[in-house]
C-alpha positions in Angstrom: 50.4 76.5 87.6 47.8 76.3 90.3 48.4 75.1 93.8 47.8 71.4 94.5 44.3 70.9 95.9 43.7 68.4 98.7 40.5 66.5 99.0 41.0 66.5 102.8 37.5 65.9 104.1 36.7 63.7 101.2 39.1 61.1 102.5 36.6 60.3 105.3 34.7 57.0 104.9 31.3 57.2 103.3 28.6 58.3 105.8 31.1 60.1 108.2 29.2 63.2 109.3 28.5 65.8 106.7 31.9 65.4 104.8 31.6 64.7 101.2 33.1 61.3 100.2 35.7 61.3 97.4 34.3 59.8 94.2 36.3 57.1 92.3 35.5 56.0 88.8 37.0 52.6 87.8 37.3 52.3 84.0 37.6 49.0 82.3 38.4 49.0 78.5 37.1 45.9 76.7 37.5 44.5 73.2 35.7 41.2 72.5 35.5 40.2 76.2 32.0 38.7 76.3 33.4 35.8 78.2 35.5 37.7 80.8 33.3 40.7 81.5 30.5 39.2 83.6 33.0 37.6 86.1 35.0 40.8 86.2 32.0 43.1 87.1 30.6 40.6 89.6 33.9 40.3 91.5 34.7 44.0 91.3 31.3 45.4 92.3 31.2 43.0 95.2 34.6 44.1 96.4 33.8 47.8 96.1 30.4 47.4 97.8 31.8 45.5 100.8 34.1 48.0 102.3 35.6 50.4 99.8 35.5 53.7 101.7 34.8 56.1 98.8 31.8 56.5 96.5 32.4 54.5 93.4 31.3 53.8 89.9 32.4 51.4 87.2 32.6 52.5 83.5 32.9 49.8 80.9 34.4 51.1 77.6 33.7 49.0 74.6 36.4 49.4 72.0 34.4 48.5 68.8 34.0 44.8 69.8 32.8 42.5 67.1 31.2 39.9 69.4 28.4 40.4 71.9 30.5 42.3 74.4 28.4 45.5 74.1 25.1 43.7 74.7 26.6 41.8 77.7 27.8 45.1 79.1 24.4 46.7 78.9 22.7 43.7 80.4 25.2 43.8 83.3 24.7 47.5 83.8 21.0 46.9 84.3 21.7 44.2 86.9 24.6 45.7 88.8 24.3 49.2 90.5 26.8 52.0 89.7 27.8 50.4 86.3 27.7 52.4 83.1 28.7 51.6 79.6 30.4 53.7 77.0 30.8 52.5 73.3 33.5 53.7 70.9 33.7 53.0 67.2 37.5 52.6 67.2 39.9 50.2 69.0 42.6 51.3 71.4 43.1 51.1 75.1 44.5 54.6 75.2 41.5 55.9 73.3 39.2 54.2 75.8 41.0 55.7 78.8 41.4 59.2 77.2 37.6 59.3 76.5 36.4 57.9 79.8 38.8 59.8 82.0 38.2 63.0 80.1 34.4 62.8 80.7 34.4 61.4 84.2 33.1 63.6 86.9 34.8 61.6 89.7 37.6 63.0 91.8 39.9 60.0 91.0 39.9 57.9 87.9 41.2 54.3 87.9 42.0 51.9 85.1 42.2 48.1 85.5 42.2 45.2 83.0 39.1 43.2 82.6 41.0 40.0 83.5 41.6 41.3 87.0 45.2 40.0 86.9 46.1 42.5 89.6 44.9 41.7 93.1 42.1 44.0 94.2 43.6 44.5 97.7 46.0 47.0 96.0 43.1 49.2 95.0 42.8 51.2 98.2 46.6 51.8 98.5 46.5 52.9 94.9 43.7 55.5 95.4 44.4 56.8 98.9 47.5 58.9 98.1 45.5 60.6 95.4 42.6 61.4 97.6 44.7 63.0 100.3 46.7 65.0 97.8 50.0 63.3 98.5 50.5 62.1 94.9 49.2 63.0 91.5 49.2 59.6 89.7 49.5 56.1 91.1 50.5 52.9 89.4 50.6 49.2 90.3 54.0 47.7 89.8 54.9 44.1 89.2 58.6 45.0 89.4 58.7 47.0 92.6 60.1 45.5 95.8 57.3 43.4 97.5 55.5 42.7 94.3 54.6 39.0 93.5 53.9 37.8 90.0 52.9 34.6 88.4 53.7 34.7 84.7 55.7 33.0 82.0 59.4 33.7 81.4 58.8 35.3 78.0 56.5 38.0 79.3 58.8 38.5 82.3 61.8 39.1 80.1 59.9 41.4 77.8 58.5 43.5 80.6 61.8 43.9 82.4 63.6 44.7 79.2 61.1 47.3 78.1 61.0 49.1 81.5 64.8 49.1 81.7 64.8 50.7 78.2 62.5 53.4 79.5 64.8 54.1 82.5 67.9 54.2 80.4 66.5 56.4 77.6 64.3 58.8 79.7 65.6 58.5 83.2 62.2 57.4 84.4 61.8 56.5 88.1 58.7 54.3 87.8 59.4 50.6 87.5 56.5 49.3 85.6 54.9 51.3 82.8 52.5 48.7 81.4 50.8 47.2 84.4 47.0 47.4 83.8 46.4 49.0 87.2 46.6 52.8 87.4 44.9 55.8 88.9 45.0 59.6 88.7 43.5 62.7 90.1 41.1 64.0 87.5 42.1 67.6 87.8 45.7 66.5 87.1 45.2 64.0 84.4 43.0 66.1 82.1 45.7 68.6 81.1 48.0 65.6 80.5 45.5 63.9 78.3 45.5 66.8 75.9 49.2 66.3 75.4 49.2 62.4 75.1 49.2 61.4 71.4 49.0 57.6 71.5 45.6 55.9 71.6 46.9 52.4 71.9 49.2 50.4 74.2 51.9 53.1 74.5 49.3 55.5 76.1 50.4 54.4 79.7 54.1 55.0 79.1 53.6 58.3 77.4 51.3 59.5 80.2 53.8 58.6 82.9 56.8 60.1 81.0 54.9 63.4 80.6 53.9 63.3 84.3 57.4 62.9 85.5 58.8 65.4 83.0 56.4 68.0 84.4 57.3 67.4 88.0 54.3 65.4 89.0 54.5 62.8 91.8 53.9 59.2 90.7 53.1 56.8 93.5 53.9 53.1 93.1 52.1 50.2 94.7 53.7 46.7 94.6 51.0 44.3 93.5 50.2 40.6 93.3 49.7 39.8 89.6 48.7 36.6 87.9 49.0 36.3 84.2 45.9 35.6 82.1 47.1 34.1 78.8 43.9 35.0 77.0 45.4 38.3 75.7 44.7 40.6 72.7 48.2 42.0 72.5 50.4 41.6 69.4 53.8 41.6 71.1 55.9 42.3 68.0 53.8 45.2 66.8 53.4 46.6 70.3 57.1 46.6 70.8 57.7 48.4 67.6 55.1 51.0 68.4 56.6 51.4 71.9 60.1 52.1 70.5 58.7 54.7 68.1 56.8 56.2 71.0 59.9 56.6 73.1 61.6 58.4 70.3 58.6 60.7 69.8 58.4 61.6 73.5 62.2 62.2 73.6 61.8 64.6 70.6 58.9 66.4 72.4 61.1 66.9 75.4 63.9 68.3 73.3 61.6 70.8 71.5 59.7 71.7 74.7 56.4 70.3 73.4 56.3 67.9 76.4 55.6 70.8 78.8 52.0 70.9 80.0 50.3 74.1 81.1 47.6 74.2 83.8 49.1 71.5 86.1 49.0 71.9 89.9 52.2 73.1 91.4 53.5 71.1 94.3 55.2 73.3 96.9 58.9 72.7 97.8 59.5 70.3 100.7 60.1 71.9 104.1 60.7 70.7 107.6 57.6 70.3 109.8 59.5 70.8 113.1 59.9 74.6 113.8 63.4 74.1 115.4 64.7 71.7 112.7 68.4 72.2 111.9 68.5 71.9 108.1 71.5 70.5 106.2 72.5 72.1 102.9 72.6 69.8 99.9 76.3 69.4 98.9 76.6 70.9 95.5 79.9 72.7 95.5 82.7 72.3 93.0 84.5 69.6 95.1 81.4 67.4 95.3 80.7 67.9 91.6 84.3 66.9 90.7 84.1 63.8 92.9 80.7 62.7 91.7 81.4 63.4 88.0 84.7 61.7 88.2 83.2 58.5 89.7 80.4 58.5 87.1 82.9 59.3 84.4 85.2 56.4 85.5 82.4 53.9 85.3 81.3 55.3 81.9 84.8 55.1 80.5 85.2 51.5 81.6 81.8 50.6 80.2 82.6 52.4 76.9 85.9 50.6 76.6 84.4 47.2 77.3 81.6 47.7 74.8 83.9 49.1 72.2 86.2 46.1 72.5 83.3 43.7 72.1 81.6 45.6 69.2 84.9 46.1 67.4 84.9 42.4 66.6 82.0 42.9 64.2 82.0 46.6 63.3 84.5 49.2 62.1 86.0 51.5 64.7 83.8 54.6 64.2 80.5 52.7 64.3 81.6 50.6 67.3 82.6 53.8 69.1 79.3 55.5 68.3 77.2 52.7 69.6 79.3 52.2 72.7 79.2 56.0 73.5 75.4 56.2 72.8 74.6 53.4 75.3 76.9 54.7 78.1 76.0 58.4 77.6 72.3 57.6 78.3 73.2 56.4 81.7 76.0 59.0 82.3 73.8 62.0 81.6 71.0 60.9 83.8 73.4 60.0 86.6 75.1 63.4 86.5 71.7 65.1 86.5 70.6 63.4 89.6 73.8 63.0 91.6 76.4 65.5 90.4 74.2 68.6 89.7 71.4 67.5 92.0 68.5 68.2 89.6 65.8 65.9 90.8 63.0 67.0 88.5 62.7 66.0 84.9 65.0 67.7 82.4 63.6 70.5 80.2 63.8 70.5 76.4 66.7 72.9 76.6 68.7 70.4 78.7 68.0 67.6 76.4 69.0 69.6 73.3 72.2 70.8 75.0 73.0 67.3 76.2 72.9 66.1 72.6 75.3 68.8 71.5 77.7 67.9 74.3 77.5 64.2 73.2 78.3 65.2 69.6 81.4 67.1 70.7 82.5 64.2 72.9 82.1 61.9 69.9 84.1 64.2 67.7 87.0 64.1 70.2 87.1 60.3 70.6 86.4 59.6 67.0 89.0 62.1 65.9 91.6 60.4 68.1 90.8 57.0 66.4 91.0 58.6 62.9 94.3 60.1 63.9 95.6 56.8 65.1 94.7 55.1 61.8 96.3 57.9 59.8 99.6 57.4 61.7 99.5 53.6 61.8 98.3 51.4 59.0 97.2 48.5 61.1 97.1 49.4 64.8 96.4 46.6 67.3 93.0 46.3 68.9 94.5 47.1 72.3 96.3 50.2 71.0 92.9 51.4 69.7 91.4 50.9 73.1 94.2 52.8 74.8 93.8 55.7 72.5 90.0 55.6 73.1 90.6 55.7 76.9 93.0 58.7 76.6 90.7 60.6 74.3 87.7 59.7 76.6 89.6 61.4 79.5 90.0 64.6 77.4 86.4 64.3 76.3 85.2 63.8 79.8 87.0 66.9 81.0 85.3 68.9 78.2 82.0 67.4 79.1 82.3 68.4 82.7 83.0 72.0 81.8 80.1 72.2 79.4 77.6 70.4 81.8 78.6 72.7 84.7 78.8 76.0 82.9 76.1 75.5 80.3 73.7 72.5 80.5 73.1 72.5 84.3 74.1 76.0 85.0 72.2 77.6 87.9 69.5 80.1 86.8 70.4 83.8 87.3 68.0 84.1 90.2 69.7 81.2 92.1 73.1 82.8 91.5 71.9 86.1 92.9 70.5 84.5 96.1 73.4 82.1 96.7 
């Protein structure tokens, strides 16, 4: 990986001495938006022209519209400076962004929805960390502290549920994958684009998951957001595609296909003060036991509660499998971050080994339940729960040994230097 470049001088406002001003390309994908596009470009171009400190352009990407959107876009491009139009023969927001961002010659590429649901006062905070090299990608978030949204309860529930699913299944740190307000350094996003497979609505999520998995820094900006109910999104189909996409990305992480070559390497953090007294991160056996025990205790309680609930509908093995699967997602991520202090995204090897550890844990707990039913014809529900708790303790001990000595074992170089 190459070193992270900084635009440095480019961060100066336009016209400041001989420094080159950073260039920003705002991409707006459209499909049958002949009504919304004129107002969008008029408001956006006025905002950019009245005080935006970087050189800018606007790229309208027409996604095979069947109305007069393309003609309207060309007419507006003739009237408004710094506006260009790109036409694609296929639909897909992801395809539009992949194409426009891939061909852009700007330093920073931006994406926003044509309805301008996100307040434009968040644009400069979105772009600035990319210009000065602090971050690699930036996203607007409707769910971050400080964000203010005006939208219906249905979309609020769907949005929160989807983003929580991403955090549970992938350990993502970003809070809002689908907000139509994002930016990226062009030199960073191009290698990622070659790895992103989705050309539709899952594009955003896949891009962010790959970015975090490869150690890139994603900056979040809390935004003001007002829902425009004139939407082209098929919620049911999009939800199904998103779930399939999450599974596909997880599989790519396991196989190592999610690793992207050619990305800038961010240096390790270090103290700026020359006489700083640095503290060591506590990662000894005692800390690992305490942290793992606390996380394991919470996981065991959650597993037992879920099992007791699910057992009312399902047989013991299925109820145990579902309860373990749900709690293991949280358990593994919590141990990665807090017990073994691995802050970067897990590699494919870690994910594969984690699945093996989960399988062994399931064998221990399910074997205990099978043994109970072999010894007692009709054991009570609470006896099942007790056996599950005891077997979970044994499985947890086995899990700690495997995580510490195998999954999250320190590389040989670290062992030699420690």
